[in-house]
N, C-alpha and C positions, 0 to 999 in steps of 0.2 A: 504494500500500500504506500502511496506517495501523497504527502500534503504540501501545499504551497502556503507559506506564511508571507503575506504582503504587508510590509510596514511602511507607512507614510513617514518619510524622514527627510527634512528639508536641509540637508547639508551633504557635501561631498566627503566629509571626513570619515575615517574608518572606525570611529569609536563604537558605534552601535554594531557594526559588522563583527568587530572583535569580540564583543560580548555574546553575539549569536554563535560565533565559532566556538567559544568556550563552552556554552551550553550544549551545543551539538556534540562536542567531543566527549562529554560526560555520558552520552548515550552510546549504544552499539550500532547506531544507524548510519547509513550512507547519506551524505548531504552535500549541497552546493549553496553558496551564498553569492548573490548577484546584485549589483547596484545599477539602477537605471533612473536618471533624472530625479524625480521626487520619491522614489521608492527603493527599499531594500527587500529582496526576495530571499527567503530561506526555503529551499526545496529539500525535503527529508524523506528517506525511504526506509521502512522496516515493517515489522509486523504491526497489526492493529493494536495489540496490547502494549507494545513498546512505544508506539506513537502516542497512545493515550497517556502513558506515564510521562513521556517527554513534554507533552502539551501542558500537563498539570505542574511540572517542575520548572517550566521555562521562565516564569515570572521571578523565580528565586535568583536567577542569574542576571536578569536584565535590569539596568538602572533606569530611572526616569531621565528624560532628556528634553531640553528646550526645543530641540528640532523634531522630536517624535510627536505625531498627532493621532495616528489611528492604525489599526491592524485588521486584516480580514484573512480568513482561512478557507482554502479551496482544495478539494480532492483532485488529484491528477492520475492519469493512467500510468505514467512512468516519469522518471527524472528527465528534465529537458536536456538537450544536448548543448549545454553552455558551459563556459569556463568560470570557475569561482573567482571572485574579485581578489585583488591583492589587499592584504591587511596591514601593510607597512605604513607607518606614519611617525612623524617626529614629535608631535606635541605631547606634553604630559597630560595625564588623566587623573582626576581626583580619586580618592579612595573608593574602591568598588564595593558592592553589597557583600560579596564573599569575604573580603578582607575585614570589613566592618564587623560582620558576624563573628569572625575569629577573635578579634581583639576585644570584643565585649564578653566573650565567654570566660568566666572565672576559672574554668578547668583547663583552658588552653595555655600552652607555654608562651603564647604571644599576647596574653592578657595585658592590655594597656601598653602595647608595643607600638609607639608612634612611627616606627620605621618598617612596619609590616607592609609588604607589597607583593604583587604577583606578576604574571606574564602580561597582564593588561595594564594595571595601575603601577607600572614599574618605575618607581621614583628614586628612592635612596639606595646607595650601594655601600654596605658596611659602614653605617653611620652611628654616631653617638652624640649625646648632648654634652655641652660644655657650660657649666654654671659656676660662677665665681672662680674661673680658671681651673676648674676640676672636672674630670669626666664623671658624668652621673648616668645611671641607667634610666630608661624610660619605664616609669612605674606609676601606679595609682597614687602612691605617697607623694611623688614629685608634683603631680598636678593638683593634689589637694593643698600642698604647701603654697604653690603659686597662686591658687585661687584665694587662699587666705591673705596673701600679700596684697593682691588687688583689692580685696575687701577692706584692707587697712590703708587704702588709697595710695598704694605704691604703683609706679609706672613700670611696666615690664616690656623690655625690648625683646622681640622674638624673631628668629630667622624662620621663615616659612617657605613653602614651595613657590610662593608668588612674590617673594622679596622679604625684606626686613622691615618690620613695623613696630611702633610703640603702642601698647594697649593699656588702657586705664579705665577705671569706673566712670560712667557717664555722670557729669555734674551739670554742665551748661550746654544745652542742646543748641542754642543760638551760635555758639562758637565751634560747634562740631560740624564736620562735613561728611564723614563716613562712620558708620557704626557696624559692629559685629553683633548679630543676634545670637544669644547663647541658647535660646529655647524658642523655637518657632511657634509653639503653642501660645506663648504670652506676648506675641508681637502686637496684638491689637490693643494692648495697654498704652501704646505710644502712637500708632499710626492707623490709618484706614486701610484695611487689607481685604483681599478676596482670595478665593481658593487658587486661582491660576497663579497669582503672585507668590503665594506661600509654596505651592508645589514647585514652581520654577526655582526658588531659592535653594531648594533641596536637591535639584537635578544634578546630574554628574558634572555639568559644566560649572556649577556653583557661581552663577552670575551675581551681579549687584543690581538693585532696583531702586529707583527714586520713589519714595512713598510720601503721600500726603499726611502730615501730622494731624491727629484727630483733635477736634475742637476742645474737648474736655481737658486733654493734656495741655493744650496751648493756654487755656484760661487759667488752669490750676497753677501752672508754672510760669505764666507770663512770657510765653514764647512768641517771638516776632516772626520767625521764618515759617514758611508754609510746607516745605518739603525737606526730607532727609534721605540720604543714600544708605541702604542697608544690605549687608551680605551675610552669608552663613559660613561656618567653618569649611574650608576647602582642603585641609590636610588633617591628618590624625593628631598632630600636635595641638592645633586649635580645637579640634573636636573634643579631645579629652579635657582641655582647659575649660571649654564651654560646659561640658557635662558637670564638672565640679562647681563651676560658678552658678549654674542654675539651681544647684542644691542650696546655695547661699542666697537665693532669691535675687541674684544679679542677672537681669535679663538682657542687658546691652553693655557693650564695651565701646569706648571711643577709640578710633584708629587714627594714629598720627604718623606722618613721615619724618618727623623731627627726631632723627636717630640719636642725637646728642643729649636729649632730655629724657633720662630714664634712671630708675633706681636699681633695676636688676636686668641682666642680659642672659637670656637663654639662647645660646648659640648652638650650631650644629657642625660637627666635624665629619667630613666624608673622606674615605680613602680614594674614591674615584669621583671626581667632579663631573657632573653631567652638563653643567652650564645651561640647562634648560629651565625655563620659568613657566609656572602654571598661570595661564592667562585668567584674568577676572573680567569677563565681558560685562558691559552695562547694557541692560535690555529694557524694553518696554512691552508689557503684556496687555493684550486685548482678549476678548472672549474667545476669538477664533484664530488668533495669530500672535506672533511675537516679532518685534523689530529689534535688530541689533544696533545699538547706538554707538558703542565703542567696543573694539575687539582687535586682537592681534592673531587670532587663530582661524581665520577664514582661509579659503583656497587662495594662495598667493598669485596664481595665474590671473586673478581678477585685478591685481595691481597693474599688471601689464596692460590689460584692457582699459583700465581707468586712465592710464597715462597717454592714451591716443589723442586726447583733445586737451586744449588749454582751458576751455570753458568748463567749469565744474558741473554745470547742469548736463552737458553732453557726455562728459566722462561718466557721471553717475548713471545716465540713461543706458550707456553701453554695458554697464555691469548688470543692469536689470535684464537686458536682452540676452546677455551671455548666460546668466544663472537660469533663465527660463527657456533657453534655446529658441529664441524668437527671431533670428536673423533672416528667416524666410517669410516673416509676417509683416503686416502693416500695423504699426503701433504708434499711438500718440502718447507723449510723455509730458507730465506736469511736474516740474521740479520747483517746489515751494519751500523757501528757506528763511530762517531768521538771521542768517549770517552772510549768505552769498547772494549773488545776482540770481533772480528767478529765471527759469527758462521753460518755454512751451515749444516742444519740438515734435516733428513727425518723421518717423523712420519708415521707409518702404523701398522695396527693390524697384518700384515704379519710378522713383526719383534717383535710383542708383545710390541711395544712402539717406542722408539726414538733412532736413530743412527746418528753419525756425518758423513757427507759426506767427510770432509777434516780434516786432523790432525791439531792441533793448529799451527798457523803461527810461523815461526822463525824470530826474529828481531835481526839483527846484533848489536853488542855493539858499533861499531865505523865505520866511513867511511873507515878507513884503513883496518879493518877486511873485509869489503865488497870488496874492491879492491884486497885484497889477495885471496879471494875466486874466483874472476874473473881470477886471474893469474893461477889457477889450470887447466884451460881449454885453449887449444891452440887458438881457435877462439876468446874466450872472452878476452884472454890476448892480442891478436893482436888489438882488438877493443879498449882496455884500453890504449894501447901504442899510437894508432892514436889519441885518445881523449886527452891524455896528451900532445902530440906534438902540436895539433891544438888549444887547450884551456888550455895552461899551467897555466895561472893565475887562471882560474876556478878550475882546478885540485888541485892546491895548497891551494886555499881557502876552497875547500870542505874538504880537509884533516884536516883543522883547526876546522871544525864544530864539535860541541858537540851534539851527538844524544843519549847520555846515558839516557836522560829523556824519550825517546820514548819507553815506556814499553808495552803499549797495543798491542796485536797481531791483527792488523787490516790493511785493505787496506789503510785506511787514514794515518796510520803511514808510510806505504811504500811510499805514496805520499810525506809526509814530508821529508823522507830520499832522495827521488828523487829530491825534490826541492833543497836540499843542494848540491847534486852531480852535478846537472845541473846549479847551481847558478842562479836559477830563482829569480826575484825581488819580485814576488807576490806568494801567495799560489796557489796551482793547482786549487782548487775550484773557487777562485776569478778570476784567469786567464780564466778558462773555461766559466764563466759567461760573461766575456767581449769579448770573441771570436765572431767575426761576421760571421764565416763560419758555414755551416750546418753540415759538417763532419770533423773529425780529423783523424790523422794517426792511423793505427792499432797497438796498444801497446799489447805486448804479456802477456796474462793472461793464464797460462798453469798449469795443474796439472800433476805431475809425475804419470803416469798411473800404476795401480795395478789391478790384477784380482778381488780384493775385492773392492766394492764400497766405503767402509768406511776406506780404508787404504792408501789413496792418500795424497800426500804433494803438497803444492803450491810452484812453482818455482819462488821465488821472484827475483833471479838473472836475469832470462830471462826478467822479467818485466822491471826492471830498465835499463838493457842492451839495450833493444829495443828502449827505450826513448833516450839513449845516441847516438844510431845510427841515429835517426832522427835529433838530434842536429848537429851531424857531417855532415848530408846532407843539413843543412841550414834551417831546419824548425824552425819557431819562437816559442817563449815561450808560447803564448796563444794557438796556434794551437796544440802543443804537449800536453798541459794541457787538451784541449778538448778531445784529443785522450785517455788520461788516464780515463776520465769519461765515454766516449762513449764505450770504449773497455771493461770496467768492466760490462757495461750493456749487451754488446754482450756475454760476458762470462756467465752471469746469464742465458740468453736465451739459449745458447748452452748447458749448464749443465742440464737445464730442459729437453731439447730434448733428451739428452744423457741418463738421468735417466728414462725418459718415454719410451725409446726404450726397456728397460729391465723390467720395472715395470709400470703398468698402473696407472698414476697419476690422481688424482681428482682435483688437483689445486696447486697453489703456494701461500705462504704467505710471505709478505714483511714487515719488521719492523726494528727499529733502527732509530736514528735521522738523518742519511744521507738522508732519504726520505722526510725530510722537505725542501729539495732543489728542486725547480721546474725542473731544467735541468736534474738532476739525475733521478728523478721519471719518467719524461716524456720519457727519453731514455730507462729506464728499461722496462716500459710498452710497448714501441714500439718494443723492442728486443724480447719480448715474443710472438713469431710468431704464435704458435698454439693457439687454442681456450681454453687455460687454464683459469679456474676461478682464479682470483687474489683476495686475501683476505688481509685486513688490520685490525688493531685494530679499534674499533668503538668509544666507549666512554672512553676506557682506553688509557692512554698515549702511544705514539708509542715507547717511551723508558723511562723506569722508573729509 
């Protein structure tokens, strides 16, 4: 009997394949492992009874992964005539489920052995701890003592697989940037969490995630910041320390890179230096997908593809096409960024490559210049006069604003300019997130039409002018801000329909760090009304 296990796995790395190989080796079955685009296939052949035992035990060997999404099982007549994938890879892997089970077993000789590894999570080679210039064994007593020192407000410098960091008890969240959670069960005492975020922290990649601080904690401790970055133990040294700290009701540790400010140093001495560092990717979780925001462990061939263009929006577009194997398709790309020039591009073999849908945006040098542009049109001039008369203080305050640093040609910079003109207290993105309404007013995102698809300009004056009209009508700051975000999403949906009416599109790709924001991504996907395939980066960062 032959079974096909089909795992949806959005990465080219060999990590999941290596765990499948380990599990299959434990059986007496014949097997093959194959990787194709978004899937890893395990084909396994043996008796029905052996297959049943294997299926039941498979989960014991497989870790959770941020790239793993689903599995299906199908019976086959025979093993396919394909070659198994290569399982060689250079990157380090965090401790595996098998090793963790061993080091937590009090009867095992490797109980509390921080250097335990196997053929998969092969990390340390004949290593030992150095504490106070003396070699010490990895033991429960060692980590109990270190936990007590932290409880006494000592700072401990620790060499880990990801680098050397200083860990201490959390005191002032406003001055902290990164935290280590000692117990994921208690994470909700500090932040707003969901199941996807918590499961992701515990995945084999051990990523970090930016969490929103819960309002009760903010009020109780008078915290000003809204978000904090949190990760979980990614090597056994930190895992054992966290285990002992959680017993002392210490749920979080502050992480610092200031290596000179510490009380105790737990160093590691290795006979064979690997010079490999375990990556800590920064990710953003949604209900049905995850975006990589920072990482060094993606397929490095994507860097070569990224380097083909000077413009970042086109470089990023190429990586989406490469990861999704779309070079034979017609794809429109929207690169929306808070840091770089935005880009709206169309790739198709009909054009022998890539064209820009919109000319580079024009950013005014000053608010005064923007107001002078409005005065050139009778309707706009009348609107400006009404705005000046009703909001004279806001008008004069806007004129004092310095926007000369707003250099990037992006929608985000238009929002920053609008904030100054409208004298909003908060940024438009922050306002939109706070807005309790489901819909905002329709802000004008218009292109100056041209008979050529690639020769159009964005009318930024109409954009900001429409927002001024809503303020004159008495619409509040948060509602107008939601309108800015929602209307950009509608603009993306409209442009897709418009281009598709002339060219048959195969899909749309979305990239740039604006898509890390839940509200924006949800509105854009909702605004894409036709059944377009939507493509994102998979293991490559959504903005490099």
